[in-house]
C-alpha positions in Angstrom: 15.8 -21.1 9.6 12.6 -22.3 11.1 9.5 -22.7 9.1 6.0 -23.8 9.7 4.5 -26.3 7.4 3.1 -23.6 5.0 5.9 -22.0 3.4 4.1 -18.7 2.8 4.9 -18.1 6.7 8.3 -17.6 7.8 9.5 -17.3 11.4 12.7 -15.8 12.6 15.5 -14.4 10.4 19.1 -14.0 9.6 20.8 -11.0 8.4 19.9 -7.4 9.1 19.2 -4.6 6.6 22.5 -3.7 5.0 21.2 -1.4 2.1 18.4 1.1 1.8 15.2 -0.7 0.2 12.9 2.3 1.3 13.0 5.3 3.7 10.2 4.9 6.1 8.0 7.8 5.9 6.4 9.4 9.0 8.3 6.9 11.0 7.6 7.8 14.5 4.1 9.4 14.2 3.1 6.2 12.5 4.5 3.9 15.3 3.3 6.4 17.9 -0.3 6.0 16.7 -0.4 2.2 17.4 0.3 3.3 21.1 2.4 0.0 21.4 1.8 -2.3 24.3 5.0 -4.3 25.1 3.1 -7.7 25.1 0.7 -6.9 22.4 0.3 -8.2 18.9 0.7 -6.0 15.9 0.6 -6.2 12.2 2.5 -4.4 9.6 0.9 -5.1 6.3 3.5 -3.5 4.3 6.9 -4.7 5.5 8.9 -3.3 2.5 12.3 -2.1 3.9 11.4 -3.2 7.4 11.7 0.3 8.8 8.2 0.5 10.5 8.6 -3.2 11.5 12.0 -2.7 13.2 10.6 0.5 15.1 7.8 -1.7 16.5 10.0 -4.6 17.5 12.0 -1.9 19.3 9.1 -0.9 21.4 7.8 -4.5 22.1 8.9 -6.5 25.0 9.8 -10.1 24.9 6.3 -11.3 24.8 5.3 -9.0 22.2 4.6 -10.3 18.6 4.6 -8.7 15.0 2.9 -10.2 12.1 4.3 -8.6 8.7 3.0 -9.0 5.0 4.8 -8.3 1.9 4.2 -10.2 -1.6 7.6 -9.0 -2.9 10.3 -11.7 -2.5 12.9 -9.2 -2.4 11.6 -7.5 0.7 12.6 -10.5 2.6 16.4 -9.7 2.1 15.4 -6.9 4.8 14.1 -9.2 7.4 15.7 -8.7 11.0 16.7 -11.6 13.1 14.0 -11.6 15.7 12.0 -14.6 17.1 9.0 -12.2 17.9 8.5 -11.5 14.1 6.5 -13.6 11.6 6.7 -12.8 8.0 3.8 -13.6 5.6 4.8 -13.9 1.8 1.4 -12.7 0.6 -0.7 -9.8 -0.3 -2.4 -7.9 2.6 -5.7 -8.7 1.3 -5.2 -12.1 2.9 -4.5 -10.4 6.4 -7.6 -12.0 8.3 -7.1 -15.5 6.7 -3.4 -15.7 7.9 -4.1 -14.3 11.2 -6.7 -17.1 11.7 -4.3 -19.7 10.7 -1.8 -18.3 13.3 -4.7 -18.6 15.9 -4.8 -14.9 16.3 -8.5 -13.5 17.0 -7.5 -9.9 17.8 -4.5 -7.8 17.1 -3.7 -4.5 19.0 -2.7 -2.5 16.0 -2.2 -2.6 12.3 0.2 -0.5 10.3 0.1 0.3 6.5 2.5 2.4 4.6 0.6 2.2 1.3 2.2 3.0 -2.1 5.5 1.8 -3.6 8.9 1.3 -2.0 11.9 3.3 -3.1 13.5 0.2 -4.3 10.8 -0.5 -6.8 11.3 2.9 -8.4 15.0 2.7 -8.3 15.2 -0.9 -9.7 15.2 -0.3 -13.4 14.4 -3.9 -14.4 10.8 -3.8 -12.5 9.6 -1.2 -14.8 7.9 1.2 -12.2 9.8 4.3 -13.3 10.0 6.2 -16.8 13.6 7.2 -15.7 14.9 3.9 -17.2 14.1 1.8 -20.4 13.1 -1.6 -19.1 10.2 -4.1 -19.7 6.6 -2.8 -18.6 6.4 -5.0 -15.7 5.1 -3.1 -12.6 4.3 -6.3 -10.7 5.1 -5.9 -7.0 4.9 -9.7 -6.8 6.8 -11.5 -9.7 4.1 -14.3 -9.3 1.5 -12.3 -10.6 0.3 -13.1 -13.9 -0.4 -9.8 -15.9 2.1 -7.0 -16.5 1.6 -3.4 -17.5 2.4 -4.4 -21.0 -0.3 -6.9 -21.0 -2.8 -4.0 -19.9 -1.7 -1.7 -22.7 -2.0 -4.6 -25.2 -5.4 -5.9 -24.1 -7.6 -3.3 -22.5 -10.0 -1.5 -24.9 -10.0 2.3 -25.2 -13.0 2.7 -22.6 -11.1 0.4 -20.0 -7.9 2.4 -20.5 -9.7 5.8 -20.2 -11.2 4.7 -17.2 -8.0 3.7 -15.3 -6.1 6.8 -16.7 -8.9 9.0 -15.2 -9.6 7.2 -11.9 -6.0 6.0 -10.9 -3.8 8.5 -12.6 -6.2 11.6 -12.8 -5.0 12.3 -16.2 -6.2 15.5 -17.9 -7.2 14.0 -21.3 -7.5 10.2 -20.6 -9.4 9.3 -23.6 -6.9 11.1 -26.1 -3.9 9.1 -24.2 -6.1 5.8 -24.4 -6.7 6.2 -28.2 -3.0 6.8 -28.7 -2.2 3.5 -26.6 -4.6 1.4 -28.7 -3.4 2.9 -32.1 0.1 2.0 -31.1 -0.9 -1.8 -31.4 0.2 -2.6 -34.7 3.1 -4.0 -36.8 5.7 -3.2 -34.1 4.0 -5.3 -31.5 2.6 -2.5 -29.3 4.2 -1.0 -26.3 6.9 -3.4 -24.6 9.2 -1.0 -22.7 9.0 2.0 -20.5 11.1 3.7 -23.1 8.5 3.2 -25.9 5.7 4.5 -23.6 7.5 7.5 -22.7 8.3 8.1 -26.3 4.5 8.0 -27.2 3.8 10.5 -24.4 6.4 12.9 -25.3 5.1 13.0 -29.0 1.5 14.0 -27.8 2.4 16.1 -24.8 4.0 19.7 -24.3 7.7 19.5 -22.9 6.6 21.2 -19.6 3.8 18.7 -19.0 5.6 15.4 -19.9 7.1 14.5 -16.5 3.5 15.1 -14.9 1.6 12.9 -17.5 4.2 10.3 -17.4 4.0 10.0 -13.6 0.2 9.9 -13.7 0.2 7.4 -16.4 2.8 5.0 -14.6 0.9 5.5 -11.3 -2.4 4.4 -13.0 -0.9 1.2 -14.7 0.8 0.2 -11.5 -2.5 0.5 -9.5 -4.2 -1.7 -11.9 -1.6 -4.2 -12.5 -1.5 -4.8 -8.7 -5.2 -4.3 -8.1 -4.1 -2.0 -5.4 -7.7 -0.4 -4.5 -9.3 -3.8 -4.4 -6.7 -5.0 -1.9 -6.9 -1.9 0.2 -10.7 -2.2 0.3 -10.6 -5.9 1.5 -7.9 -5.1 4.0 -9.5 -2.0 5.5 -12.8 -3.9 5.9 -11.1 -7.0 7.6 -9.1 -4.4 10.1 -12.4 -3.5 11.8 -12.9 -7.3 12.5 -9.5 -8.2 13.8 -8.8 -5.0 15.8 -9.0 -5.5 19.6 -12.4 -3.8 20.7 -11.7 -0.8 22.8 -8.1 -0.5 22.2 -7.1 -1.8 18.8 -5.3 1.1 16.7 -5.2 1.6 12.9 -2.3 3.7 11.5 -2.3 4.1 7.6 -0.2 6.3 5.4 -1.8 7.0 2.1 -0.2 8.6 -0.9 -3.0 8.9 -3.4 -6.4 10.6 -3.0 -8.4 7.3 -3.5 -6.3 5.7 -0.9 -6.9 8.5 1.5 -10.6 8.6 0.8 -11.1 4.7 1.6 -9.3 5.5 5.0 -11.3 8.5 5.7 -14.6 6.7 4.9 -13.7 3.7 6.9 -13.1 5.9 10.2 -16.3 7.9 9.3 -18.6 5.0 8.4 -17.0 1.8 8.9 -16.9 1.0 5.3 -14.0 2.2 3.1 -16.7 2.8 0.2 -19.2 4.8 2.2 -18.5 8.5 3.0 -21.2 8.9 5.8 -22.6 6.5 8.3 -26.2 6.1 8.4 -28.0 7.8 11.3 -30.8 6.3 13.5 -34.1 8.0 14.1 -32.5 10.1 16.9 -29.6 11.3 14.6 -27.0 9.2 16.2 -24.5 6.9 14.4 -22.9 3.6 15.3 -19.5 3.2 13.8 -16.6 0.8 14.7 -13.7 3.2 14.7 -13.0 6.7 16.2 -10.4 9.1 14.8 -7.3 9.7 17.1 -6.3 12.9 15.2 -8.8 15.3 13.8 -6.8 15.8 10.6 -4.3 14.0 8.6 -0.8 14.2 9.9 1.8 15.3 7.0 5.7 15.3 7.0 7.2 18.3 8.4 9.9 20.4 6.6 12.8 18.5 7.6 11.4 15.2 6.5 10.4 16.6 3.1 13.9 17.8 2.6 15.4 14.4 3.7 12.9 12.3 1.7 11.1 14.4 -1.0 9.1 11.2 -2.0 7.1 11.8 1.2 5.6 15.0 0.0 2.1 13.4 -0.7 2.0 11.2 2.4 -1.1 11.6 4.7 -1.1 9.6 8.0 -4.5 8.9 9.6 -5.0 6.9 13.1 -8.0 5.4 14.4 -8.9 3.2 17.5 -11.4 0.5 17.6 -14.6 1.4 19.7 -15.8 -0.8 22.6 -18.5 -3.5 21.5 -21.8 -2.7 23.1 -23.7 -5.4 24.8 -26.6 -6.7 23.0 
């Protein structure tokens, strides 16, 4: 295996995917949205199981190039053997930094499949799912310092209420936050997914338990991995690194906050601003233009094959030409 001096970047690779790590969602619409040029340079900021990356590579010519990001070491077990691929073992919030390191000024397309790989939900020991009894971990990178158990043990009631309401859209976030804080006692607090599930089941009607657990686990996962902050940084950087006039951004979001940031970026150029400022003539100057008027969602066939795709929304945009000063 050939490496650069920086061990965070790996070139070329050996075995192909032999097991299903993650079923790629909206595979063809997402890659179609990039309008692949055979000799172009593309970025997949969410390598995961490698499904989208493999489709990009299939469409690239011998001079094309793909840079893929994933902070989860286990994702690299899915790496295809292809000299056109460069893997970066870091969070996509560092996209611009590593592109500069690789002497890449502009890229022709950026693809992002946000959310969590099926592998994470199905690997009991990672603590992403309430289906298993396991340590409350939820770190996408095992090198990260704080786990979900740490958050449950240290955040105060107000902080817990905020992340439950904002990231999980829990109906009664303060009530759940109070119960979590109260659980810190002689038993050492909540250490496992089973203990957290038991707490929720005691205070929630049976018909609502699965929904509340899903919302709670989502909120914790987003906070543990600082997903919204990383997404905001990556989206902001994408405007600077997409090739003016032709560079494409293709993003699949699964959470309303993620999708809102993508919509904001396309409409205003800023993931945190919903509407662009108008000049005195009512015109706006924004760096991106939407390729599709509405979000693309999975069709009935895909929903049947992959129920986890049900909340997916794909948005595609192209970088506008830069105006001469």
